[in-house]
C-alpha positions, 0 to 999 in steps of 0.5 A: 504520454504512456508508460509500459503496463503489465497485467495485474489480475484483471487490471492493466497497471503501469510498471511504475507505481507511485508511493506516498512517503514524500507526500505524507512526510515519511522521509526516513531521513529526519523529522524536519524533512518529514514536516516540510513534506507534510506542509508542502503537500496540501490536499490541493497539491496531492490532487495536482500530483495525482492528476500529473501522475495519471497524465504521464501514465502512472495509473497506480498509487500505493499509500498507507491508509490514514484518515488523510490519505483516504480523504485525499483518495476519495476527493481525487476519485470524486473529481474523476481520477481513475488511479488504481489504489493499493492499500498498505496498512499503518504500522501494526494497525492490522496486527493489533486489530485484524477486523480493520481489514474489512474497513480498509477494503471499503476504500476500493483498493485493488490490492492490500498489504499489511505493513512490512515492519509493523505486521510481517516483521513483527510476526516473524520476530515473534514466531507467529507466521501463522497469524500473518497468514491469517491476516493475509487470508482476511485480506483475500476474503475481502475480494482484493488482491493480497500483498505482502510487504516486508523489510526482511527478505527471509519472509518472502523466501518462507512465503514462496517455499510454503506457497502462501496465497499471495499475489504480489510483494512490496519491499523497501529493500532486499 
């Protein structure tokens, strides 16, 4: 089975990109559901989920970079998995220490985006969009595609009006 794909830089990616919220317990409903999601998604289950995603034509996965997700991604690759990886920073992770962007790039993503509320939203609230642009430039300097994750559509408007160097947007709601 195959899904429609689109050209994304030098890659052909499925128009459907798998996320990681239910896998790693980011339910955004309540803590109990989050805990059940974490329990159910053992490393073996994550391997099976990624394998099944590729079987049905989903060839891209965006996840929040954590020790666990990085280990699962590496394990999947070691087993022959070829899913494309989009890296999303944890909360304020890159806001607090932008040097961690270089470490994230070592996991082989095709694109990286700072977290919407933890980085972009915080920069917007603190009137530090210049700092956000510096973070995006650091991502570009790693050689991967640059993403901008936002929860506030005004940030996308500003990025478009000012022609920021961005390859893609990731948003939970607009």
